[in-house]
VOBA-1610 file (N, C-alpha, C; in pm, whole numbers, padded with zeros to 5 digits, always signed):
BEGIN
Met+05582+04010+08970Met+05592+04153+09002Met+05521+04230+08890Met+05438+04321+08930Met+05365+04398+08831Met+05444+04526+08802Ser+05439+04567+08683Ser+05509+04691+08643Ser+05406+04785+08582Thr+05432+04907+08604Thr+05343+05012+08551Thr+05415+05087+08445Val+05356+05094+08330Val+05415+05169+08220Val+05351+05305+08215Val+05435+05407+08222Val+05384+05544+08221Val+05403+05602+08083Asn+05297+05660+08034Asn+05304+05723+07902Asn+05365+05860+07916Asp+05487+05881+07858Asp+05559+06007+07872Asp+05541+06097+07750Thr+05442+06067+07669Thr+05429+06144+07545Thr+05396+06291+07573Ser+05331+06316+07687Ser+05292+06455+07716Ser+05384+06521+07819Thr+05490+06448+07862Thr+05576+06503+07966Thr+05652+06627+07917Gly+05710+06618+07797Gly+05788+06730+07744Gly+05709+06857+07733Pro+05598+06860+07660Pro+05518+06982+07649Pro+05465+07031+07783His+05431+06933+07873His+05379+06971+08004His+05486+07046+08085Val+05609+06993+08085Val+05717+07057+08158Val+05746+07195+08098Ala+05744+07204+07966Ala+05769+07332+07901Ala+05664+07435+07941Gln+05538+07390+07951Gln+05432+07480+07990Gln+05448+07528+08134Leu+05488+07432+08222Leu+05512+07471+08361Leu+05626+07572+08371Trp+05732+07553+08291Trp+05845+07646+08295Trp+05803+07786+08250Lys+05711+07794+08152Lys+05665+07925+08108Lys+05587+07998+08214Thr+05518+07924+08301Thr+05434+07987+08402Thr+05502+08000+08537Arg+05626+07958+08550Arg+05697+07969+08678Arg+05717+08114+08714Gln+05691+08146+08842Gln+05703+08284+08888Gln+05847+08324+08912Asp+05934+08226+08940Asp+06074+08261+08969Asp+06163+08256+08847Lys+06107+08240+08730Lys+06186+08240+08609Lys+06234+08381+08579Val+06360+08395+08538Val+06416+08523+08502Val+06354+08569+08371Arg+06291+08682+08373Arg+06225+08737+08257Arg+06284+08871+08219Thr+06280+08902+08093Thr+06328+09031+08043Thr+06208+09120+08014Gln+06197+09229+08087Gln+06089+09322+08064Gln+06134+09422+07958Trp+06102+09394+07833Trp+06148+09480+07725Trp+06090+09621+07735Ser+05977+09636+07799Ser+05921+09770+07812Ser+06006+09858+07903Ser+06085+09796+07991Ser+06169+09875+08083Ser+06281+09947+08008Ile+06312+09904+07886Ile+06417+09971+07810Ile+06377+10116+07781Leu+06247+10140+07762Leu+06200+10277+07741Leu+06229+10365+07861Leu+06216+10307+07982Leu+06243+10385+08102Leu+06394+10410+08118Leu+06475+10325+08061Leu+06619+10342+08072Leu+06677+10429+07962Thr+06593+10471+07869Thr+06642+10550+07755Thr+06714+10678+07796Pro+06661+10759+07890Pro+06735+10881+07930Pro+06873+10848+07988Ala+06880+10745+08072Ala+07009+10707+08130Ala+07105+10658+08024Leu+07053+10579+07927Leu+07139+10529+07820Leu+07188+10645+07732Gly+07102+10745+07712Gly+07144+10861+07635Gly+07257+10939+07704Leu+07242+10961+07835Leu+07348+11029+07910Leu+07476+10948+07909Leu+07463+10816+07923Leu+07581+10729+07919Leu+07654+10739+07786Ala+07576+10745+07679Ala+07638+10754+07546Ala+07706+10890+07525Val+07638+10997+07568Val+07690+11132+07544Val+07810+11162+07635Leu+07802+11123+07762Leu+07904+11160+07858Leu+08017+11059+07872Phe+08000+10935+07821Phe+08104+10834+07838Phe+08143+10765+07707Leu+08047+10708+07636Leu+08082+10630+07519Leu+08139+10717+07407Val+08078+10830+07381Val+08129+10916+07274Val+08268+10971+07308Pro+08291+11027+07428Pro+08427+11070+07461Pro+08527+10957+07458Leu+08487+10837+07504Leu+08578+10723+07501Leu+08614+10685+07358Ala+08516+10684+07269Ala+08544+10652+07129Ala+08636+10757+07066Phe+08613+10882+07102Phe+08701+10989+07049Phe+08842+10977+07104Ala+08856+10936+07234Ala+08988+10917+07291Ala+09061+10802+07225Val+08988+10697+07192Val+09049+10583+07122Val+09098+10630+06983Tyr+09018+10710+06916Tyr+09059+10761+06786Tyr+09182+10853+06797Leu+09183+10940+06902Leu+09298+11029+06919Leu+09426+10951+06940Gly+09416+10837+07007Gly+09535+10754+07028Gly+09594+10697+06901Leu+09518+10703+06793Leu+09565+10651+06664Leu+09591+10763+06564Thr+09616+10885+06614Thr+09645+10998+06528Thr+09784+11053+06560Asn+09820+11162+06493Asn+09949+11226+06517Asn+09931+11364+06582Leu+09824+11382+06658Leu+09794+11511+06721Leu+09900+11546+06824Thr+09946+11673+06817Thr+10041+11725+06917Thr+09987+11855+06974Leu+10047+11898+07083Leu+10002+12021+07147Leu+10056+12144+07074Leu+10177+12134+07021Leu+10240+12243+06948Leu+10292+12190+06815Gly+10311+12281+06722Gly+10368+12242+06593Gly+10263+12229+06485Pro+10306+12188+06366Pro+10213+12178+06252Pro+10097+12081+06276Thr+10128+11968+06343Thr+10024+11867+06361Thr+09930+11903+06477Ser+09948+12018+06537Ser+09848+12062+06638Ser+09723+12113+06572Val+09734+12151+06445Val+09619+12200+06367Val+09582+12101+06258His+09681+12064+06180His+09661+11974+06066His+09707+11833+06111Trp+09615+11764+06177Trp+09649+11630+06227Trp+09551+11531+06166Gly+09593+11404+06167Gly+09507+11301+06108Gly+09544+11163+06158Phe+09481+11067+06099Phe+09499+10927+06138Phe+09639+10881+06102Ser+09706+10815+06197Ser+09843+10770+06177Ser+09856+10619+06184Gly+09746+10549+06192Gly+09752+10402+06194Gly+09804+10347+06325Leu+09890+10251+06316Leu+09944+10182+06433Leu+10077+10238+06479Ala+10111+10358+06436Ala+10240+10417+06470Ala+10258+10431+06623Asn+10154+10482+06686Asn+10164+10499+06833Asn+10167+10365+06906Leu+10094+10266+06855Leu+10098+10135+06918Leu+10235+10070+06906Ile+10300+10088+06790Ile+10435+10035+06772Ile+10532+10107+06865Arg+10514+10235+06881Arg+10598+10311+06975Arg+10573+10266+07118Leu+10449+10241+07153Leu+10416+10196+07288Leu+10479+10061+07318Lys+10483+09973+07220Lys+10537+09840+07241Lys+10685+09844+07277Ser+10759+09939+07219Ser+10903+09948+07242Ser+10940+10060+07343Asp+10841+10117+07407Asp+10867+10226+07503Asp+10902+10170+07639Thr+11029+10171+07675Thr+11073+10115+07803Thr+11018+10194+07922Glu+11001+10324+07905Glu+10947+10406+08014Glu+10802+10368+08042Phe+10726+10334+07936Phe+10588+10291+07957Phe+10584+10162+08037Trp+10665+10063+08001Trp+10664+09937+08074Trp+10713+09956+08215Ser+10810+10046+08237Ser+10854+10074+08373Ser+10741+10140+08452Ser+10669+10231+08388Ser+10555+10295+08454Ser+10445+10195+08485Leu+10425+10098+08395Leu+10324+09995+08419Leu+10359+09911+08543Trp+10485+09872+08555Trp+10528+09796+08673Trp+10519+09880+08800Thr+10555+10009+08790Thr+10542+10096+08905Thr+10395+10108+08949Thr+10307+10116+08853Thr+10163+10121+08881Thr+10119+09992+08950Ala+10168+09880+08901Ala+10132+09750+08961Ala+10179+09742+09107Tyr+10302+09786+09134Tyr+10352+09787+09271Tyr+10269+09881+09359Phe+10238+09997+09307Phe+10161+10095+09382Phe+10022+10043+09417Ile+09955+09983+09318Ile+09819+09928+09341Ile+09826+09808+09433Gly+09922+09716+09410Gly+09933+09596+09492Gly+09961+09629+09637Gly+10057+09720+09661Gly+10087+09760+09799Gly+09970+09830+09865Ser+09897+09911+09788Ser+09780+09981+09843Ser+09670+09883+09881Ile+09648+09781+09798Ile+09546+09682+09828Ile+09577+09608+09957Val+09701+09560+09969Val+09739+09484+10089Val+09728+09572+10212Gly+09780+09693+10207Gly+09775+09780+10323Gly+09634+09821+10362Val+09553+09856+10263Val+09416+09901+10292Val+09333+09790+10351Val+09341+09670+10292Val+09258+09558+10340Val+09301+09515+10482Val+09431+09499+10501Val+09480+09454+10633Val+09453+09558+10740Leu+09492+09682+10714Leu+09473+09788+10815Leu+09325+09815+10839Gly+09245+09816+10731Gly+09103+09840+10748Gly+09036+09731+10830Tyr+09072+09604+10807Tyr+09013+09496+10886Tyr+09059+09501+11031Val+09188+09529+11055Val+09239+09535+11192Val+09168+09646+11269Leu+09155+09764+11208Leu+09087+09874+11278Leu+08938+09842+11303Ala+08874+09786+11205Ala+08731+09750+11221Ala+08714+09648+11332Ser+08805+09548+11336Ser+08794+09444+11439Ser+08823+09500+11578Leu+08925+09587+11589Leu+08959+09643+11719Leu+08851+09738+11769Leu+08799+09820+11678Leu+08696+09918+11720Leu+08566+09851+11760Gln+08543+09728+11713Gln+08422+09655+11756Gln+08430+09621+11904Arg+08551+09601+11955Arg+08568+09565+12095Arg+08603+09683+12184Ala+08624+09800+12122Ala+08667+09915+12199Ala+08549+09984+12264Ser+08579+10075+12358Ser+08476+10152+12422Ser+08415+10252+12325Thr+08301+10305+12364Thr+08231+10398+12275Thr+08315+10523+12248Phe+08379+10576+12352Phe+08460+10695+12335Phe+08576+10671+12238Leu+08648+10561+12258Leu+08761+10528+12171Leu+08715+10501+12029Arg+08600+10436+12015Arg+08549+10407+11883Arg+08515+10535+11808Val+08457+10631+11877Val+08422+10757+11813Val+08546+10838+11775Val+08643+10844+11864Val+08763+10926+11839Val+08847+10866+11727Val+08884+10737+11740Val+08970+10674+11640Val+08897+10663+11506Gly+08771+10621+11511Gly+08695+10610+11386Gly+08679+10745+11318Gly+08658+10849+11397Gly+08644+10982+11338Gly+08771+11030+11272Ile+08888+11002+11335Ile+09016+11043+11276Ile+09039+10970+11143Val+09012+10840+11141Val+09034+10763+11020Val+08941+10807+10907Val+08816+10836+10942Val+08720+10879+10841Val+08756+11017+10786Val+08804+11105+10874Val+08847+11239+10828Val+08962+11226+10729Ala+09057+11136+10758Ala+09167+11114+10665Ala+09117+11063+10530Trp+09013+10980+10531Trp+08957+10931+10408Trp+08884+11042+10330Met+08814+11130+10399Met+08738+11237+10334Met+08825+11354+10293Met+08949+11356+10335Met+09039+11467+10303Met+09069+11469+10153Pro+09063+11586+10088Pro+09095+11592+09945Pro+09235+11542+09918Ala+09256+11490+09796Ala+09386+11433+09762Ala+09496+11538+09767Val+09464+11662+09731Val+09565+11768+09734Val+09607+11794+09879Thr+09512+11800+09969Thr+09545+11822+10110Thr+09625+11706+10167Ala+09583+11582+10134Ala+09655+11465+10182Ala+09798+11464+10127Gly+09814+11498+10001Gly+09947+11501+09944Gly+10037+11606+10008Met+09985+11725+10033Met+10064+11828+10100Met+10099+11786+10243Thr+10004+11719+10313Thr+10030+11675+10449Thr+10145+11574+10453Trp+10139+11476+10362Trp+10244+11373+10361Trp+10376+11430+10309Tyr+10371+11523+10218Tyr+10495+11587+10170Tyr+10564+11662+10283Ala+10485+11739+10358Ala+10543+11814+10469Ala+10592+11725+10582Ser+10532+11607+10596Ser+10568+11519+10706Ser+10689+11431+10677Thr+10717+11403+10551Thr+10820+11303+10518Thr+10945+11364+10455Thr+10946+11494+10431Thr+11068+11558+10378Thr+11157+11603+10492Gly+11271+11663+10459Gly+11364+11710+10561Gly+11300+11811+10655Asn+11328+11798+10786Asn+11268+11883+10891Asn+11117+11867+10899Gly+11067+11755+10848Gly+10925+11728+10856Gly+10886+11668+10989Thr+10756+11641+11002Thr+10705+11590+11129Thr+10765+11455+11167Ile+10767+11363+11071Ile+10813+11226+11102Ile+10961+11226+11133Ser+11041+11293+11049Ser+11185+11297+11073Ser+11219+11367+11205Thr+11141+11469+11240Thr+11166+11538+11368Thr+11132+11450+11486Leu+11017+11378+11478Leu+10980+11289+11587Leu+11078+11173+11605Leu+11141+11130+11498Leu+11239+11022+11506Leu+11378+11072+11541Gly+11393+11200+11563Gly+11522+11255+11598Gly+11620+11264+11483Met+11570+11262+11359Met+11656+11274+11240Met+11600+11384+11151Pro+11609+11511+11195Pro+11544+11620+11123Pro+11595+11640+10981Ser+11716+11597+10951Ser+11769+11617+10816Ser+11734+11505+10720Ser+11667+11401+10768Ser+11634+11286+10684Ser+11518+11320+10592Asn+11532+11284+10466Asn+11427+11306+10366Asn+11375+11168+10320Phe+11275+11118+10392Phe+11223+10984+10363Phe+11155+10980+10225Leu+11095+11088+10183Leu+11027+11091+10055Leu+11127+11076+09940Asp+11246+11131+09956Asp+11348+11118+09854Asp+11418+10983+09861Ala+11430+10926+09981Ala+11497+10797+09995Ala+11411+10678+09950Gln+11281+10680+09986Gln+11190+10572+09953Gln+11061+10633+09895Pro+11067+10688+09776Pro+10950+10762+09725Pro+10830+10672+09699Leu+10849+10557+09636Leu+10735+10471+09605Leu+10670+10418+09733Leu+10749+10385+09832Leu+10694+10338+09959Leu+10614+10447+10028Ile+10665+10569+10026Ile+10597+10679+10096Ile+10464+10713+10026Val+10463+10721+09894Val+10337+10754+09827Val+10237+10642+09843Thr+10284+10517+09849Thr+10193+10403+09874Thr+10133+10411+10013Leu+10216+10446+10111Leu+10166+10463+10249Leu+10065+10579+10257Ala+10092+10685+10182Ala+09998+10798+10179Ala+09864+10756+10119Asn+09870+10675+10014Asn+09747+10626+09953Asn+09670+10532+10048Ile+09745+10447+10118Ile+09682+10358+10216Ile+09617+10440+10326Trp+09686+10541+10374Trp+09634+10627+10481Trp+09505+10697+10439Ser+09498+10738+10313Ser+09382+10813+10267Ser+09262+10725+10233Met+09284+10593+10217Met+09174+10504+10177Met+09134+10405+10285Thr+09205+10403+10396Thr+09174+10305+10500Thr+09037+10330+10564Gly+08996+10455+10572Gly+08868+10486+10634Gly+08751+10419+10562Phe+08754+10423+10430Phe+08649+10354+10351Phe+08648+10205+10382Cys+08765+10142+10379Cys+08773+09999+10407Cys+08726+09966+10548Met+08763+10051+10645Met+08724+10026+10784Met+08571+10029+10798Leu+08504+10124+10734Leu+08360+10131+10742Leu+08293+10009+10679Val+08342+09965+10563Val+08285+09852+10494Val+08311+09723+10574Met+08433+09705+10621Met+08466+09589+10700Met+08388+09584+10830Gly+08372+09700+10894Gly+08295+09705+11017Gly+08150+09661+10997Ala+08088+09708+10885Ala+07952+09665+10855Ala+07945+09515+10830Ala+08045+09461+10762Ala+08046+09316+10735Ala+08066+09236+10864Leu+08148+09284+10953Leu+08171+09212+11079Leu+08045+09213+11166Arg+07970+09322+11162Arg+07848+09329+11242Arg+07739+09237+11186Asn+07750+09196+11059Asn+07651+09108+11000Asn+07684+08960+11019Ile+07799+08930+11079Ile+07833+08790+11104Ile+07748+08739+11222Pro+07677+08628+11206Pro+07592+08577+11315Pro+07675+08543+11440Leu+07633+08598+11553Leu+07706+08568+11676Leu+07691+08423+11718Glu+07581+08360+11671Glu+07560+08218+11706Glu+07672+08131+11651Ala+07719+08164+11530Ala+07827+08084+11471Ala+07955+08100+11549Ile+07985+08222+11595Ile+08106+08243+11675Ile+08096+08171+11809Glu+07978+08180+11873Glu+07960+08115+12003Glu+07968+07963+11989Ala+07911+07909+11881Ala+07918+07765+11861Ala+08064+07720+11842Ala+08143+07801+11773Ala+08284+07766+11752Ala+08359+07771+11886Lys+08325+07869+11971Lys+08390+07874+12104Lys+08356+07753+12187Val+08229+07708+12179Val+08189+07587+12252Val+08266+07467+12207Glu+08300+07463+12076Glu+08379+07353+12020Glu+08529+07372+12044Asn+08565+07471+12126Asn+08706+07498+12161Asn+08790+07537+12039Ala+08729+07605+11945Ala+08804+07655+11831Ala+08888+07776+11872Ser+09010+07780+11824Ser+09098+07892+11857Ser+09057+08017+11780Ser+09118+08129+11816Ser+09087+08255+11746Ser+09120+08245+11599Trp+09233+08183+11566Trp+09274+08167+11426Trp+09176+08077+11352Gln+09128+07971+11416Gln+09034+07882+11350Gln+08900+07951+11328Arg+08856+08031+11425Arg+08732+08104+11407Arg+08744+08205+11291Phe+08859+08267+11282Phe+08881+08365+11172Phe+08887+08294+11039Arg+08960+08182+11032Arg+08983+08116+10905Arg+08859+08042+10857Leu+08781+07981+10948Leu+08672+07895+10908Leu+08534+07962+10911Ile+08523+08074+10982Ile+08392+08140+10995Ile+08396+08282+10941Val+08486+08365+10999Val+08487+08507+10965Val+08529+08527+10820Leu+08642+08467+10780Leu+08694+08489+10647Leu+08599+08443+10536Pro+08539+08324+10544Pro+08445+08286+10437Pro+08323+08379+10426Leu+08272+08424+10542Leu+08156+08512+10539Leu+08190+08651+10487Met+08315+08693+10507Met+08356+08826+10464Met+08423+08827+10327Arg+08436+08711+10265Arg+08505+08705+10138Arg+08444+08795+10031Pro+08311+08801+10013Pro+08256+08895+09914Pro+08291+09040+09945Thr+08290+09077+10071Thr+08324+09215+10107Thr+08471+09244+10079Ile+08557+09148+10113Ile+08701+09167+10089Ile+08728+09182+09941Ile+08664+09099+09859Ile+08686+09105+09715Ile+08639+09240+09659Ala+08524+09289+09707Ala+08474+09417+09663Ala+08568+09531+09702Val+08622+09526+09823Val+08715+09628+09870Val+08844+09623+09786Val+08892+09503+09756Val+09013+09488+09676Val+08995+09552+09539Leu+08885+09523+09473Leu+08864+09575+09339Leu+08841+09726+09339Leu+08765+09777+09436Leu+08744+09921+09444Leu+08873+09995+09479Thr+08955+09938+09566Thr+09083+09999+09600Thr+09173+10003+09476Ala+09172+09897+09397Ala+09251+09896+09275Ala+09206+10005+09178Leu+09076+10019+09160Leu+09024+10121+09067Leu+09056+10262+09116Leu+09036+10287+09245Leu+09060+10422+09299Leu+09210+10454+09298Ser+09293+10354+09325Ser+09438+10378+09323Ser+09489+10404+09181Leu+09430+10336+09084Leu+09469+10357+08944Leu+09444+10500+08899Ala+09340+10560+08955Ala+09304+10696+08913Ala+09357+10803+09008Asn+09443+10765+09103Asn+09491+10861+09202Asn+09609+10941+09145Phe+09574+11040+09067Phe+09675+11126+09003Phe+09723+11237+09095Ala+09628+11302+09161Ala+09662+11423+09236Ala+09756+11396+09350Leu+09737+11287+09422Leu+09820+11260+09541Leu+09967+11251+09506Ile+10001+11171+09403Ile+10142+11153+09366Ile+10195+11278+09297Tyr+10113+11343+09220Tyr+10160+11465+09152Tyr+10197+11572+09252Ile+10119+11586+09357Ile+10150+11688+09460Ile+10277+11648+09536Met+10298+11521+09562Met+10409+11478+09646Met+10542+11469+09570Thr+10538+11411+09450Thr+10666+11385+09378Thr+10666+11425+09234Gln+10552+11449+09174Gln+10538+11474+09030Gln+10600+11360+08948Gly+10596+11239+09003Gly+10650+11122+08934Gly+10794+11091+08965Gly+10864+11175+09038Gly+11006+11155+09068Gly+11027+11092+09203Pro+11153+11091+09247Pro+11273+11133+09174Pro+11299+11045+09051Gly+11333+11108+08943Gly+11348+11034+08818Gly+11211+10982+08773Thr+11198+10850+08766Thr+11071+10788+08731Thr+11024+10691+08842Ala+11071+10717+08965Ala+11046+10621+09074Ala+10896+10608+09107Thr+10820+10716+09092Thr+10676+10712+09123Thr+10593+10751+09002Asn+10646+10730+08885Asn+10578+10774+08764Asn+10476+10669+08719Ile+10361+10666+08785Ile+10257+10569+08750Ile+10190+10614+08620Leu+10106+10529+08566Leu+10048+10553+08433Leu+09975+10687+08420Pro+09892+10729+08516Pro+09827+10860+08498Pro+09925+10975+08483Leu+10034+10972+08561Leu+10134+11077+08550Leu+10211+11069+08417Tyr+10240+10946+08373Tyr+10313+10930+08247Tyr+10227+10977+08130Ser+10098+10947+08134Ser+10007+10997+08031Ser+10003+11149+08030Tyr+09996+11209+08147Tyr+09994+11357+08158Tyr+10125+11416+08105Gln+10238+11356+08139Gln+10367+11406+08094Gln+10378+11403+07942Gln+10339+11290+07881Gln+10347+11276+07737Gln+10256+11377+07667Ala+10138+11400+07723Ala+10041+11486+07657Ala+10073+11634+07673Phe+10109+11677+07795Phe+10120+11820+07823Phe+10263+11870+07852Ser+10352+11779+07887Ser+10491+11821+07905Ser+10574+11802+07780Phe+10549+11689+07709Phe+10621+11659+07586Phe+10537+11688+07461Asn+10417+11741+07481Asn+10328+11787+07371Asn+10275+11674+07282Asn+10289+11548+07324Asn+10240+11437+07243Asn+10098+11399+07289Leu+10002+11476+07243Leu+09864+11454+07288Leu+09812+11317+07247Ala+09840+11277+07125Ala+09792+11148+07077Ala+09852+11032+07155Tyr+09980+11038+07181Tyr+10045+10931+07256Tyr+09996+10930+07402Gly+09975+11047+07460Gly+09920+11054+07594Gly+09779+10995+07599Ala+09700+11021+07494Ala+09565+10964+07488Ala+09572+10813+07478Leu+09669+10760+07404Leu+09682+10615+07392Leu+09716+10552+07527Ile+09803+10614+07605Ile+09833+10563+07738Ile+09710+10572+07827Gly+09634+10677+07811Gly+09507+10686+07884Gly+09411+10574+07847Asn+09411+10536+07721Asn+09327+10424+07677Asn+09371+10293+07742Val+09501+10277+07762Val+09550+10158+07833Val+09495+10156+07975Met+09493+10271+08040Met+09436+10276+08176Met+09287+10244+08174Val+09215+10293+08074Val+09074+10259+08062Val+09054+10110+08046Leu+09141+10048+07968Leu+09133+09903+07948Leu+09158+09828+08079Ile+09257+09872+08157Ile+09284+09809+08285Ile+09166+09829+08381Ala+09115+09950+08384Ala+08999+09978+08472Ala+08878+09898+08429Thr+08861+09876+08299Thr+08748+09796+08251Thr+08758+09653+08300Val+08880+09597+08300Val+08898+09459+08350Val+08858+09452+08498Phe+08908+09548+08578Phe+08871+09551+08718Phe+08720+09572+08737Gly+08661+09658+08653Gly+08518+09680+08664Gly+08435+09558+08632Ile+08475+09484+08527Ile+08403+09362+08493Ile+08413+09260+08605Leu+08532+09247+08663Leu+08549+09155+08776Leu+08460+09194+08892Tyr+08453+09326+08921Tyr+08371+09372+09032Tyr+08223+09343+09007Val+08176+09370+08889Val+08033+09348+08857Val+08001+09198+08867Arg+08087+09114+08812Arg+08059+08969+08814Arg+08061+08915+08956Ile+08154+08962+09035Ile+08160+08911+09174Ile+08045+08968+09257Ala+08013+09094+09236Ala+07904+09157+09315Ala+07769+09098+09280Ser+07754+09042+09160Ser+07623+08985+09120Ser+07602+08846+09173Arg+07703+08785+09233Arg+07687+08649+09282Arg+07619+08651+09418
//
């Protein structure tokens, strides 16, 4: 048997040269940084500088009233030590987690169900129902809060329709009601996104599954759900970010009460800063929210880039 010996002395440099000339290689266009300079400047002035100042305020003794409202300075880790032992903060953090978690589940499930049903509905029904849901989504948070407050308190719309005009559902189940209000106001966005994703699913895949006698659940689990997974993840992360910043809705409905039942982090930060005059401590709680939002934002960017 004859063997051929190949001289590989030039293979390494040759491959390296080919890699340098590949058209699909990811390249950094350093000249494009000049074009991004105005945007980077605005980002620094409108976001990074205020964020850095907010972080600094969280480490000071600044108050709204009193001597330290004028003569204030750096206080080290005093606010962080207070935050660590603040039971109301940890209670507010858990309330925020319940509020965001319930909103995510409700928005994703209801948005998908509506998008799926409207795909099979008549044109008239699709326009009417879709229009109502979208209007609820576009409604300002103040209007949505007043609507749900008027509907769920005593002699409200819901209690009257149920034949219990004296029932105050908002006072009995405050966290549930504000979560439902948040779901109601955000479902329209999810429905539109889910509807677009459903329309992009190849009909050939669904028809092939039907030919193979796949059930509706199997088609959903093996075809629809994998294809819609990126959309669902994006909706989950955006719902979490929007719910975390939803201050006006809960403030209009409950102002964080009764007691601390709906006192999510944005409301607790506002109370500490402007009700109890602890501006520095309120800023520190706001920094915690920024940190949580940053985690969600990084997850969204990483998943969206795949």
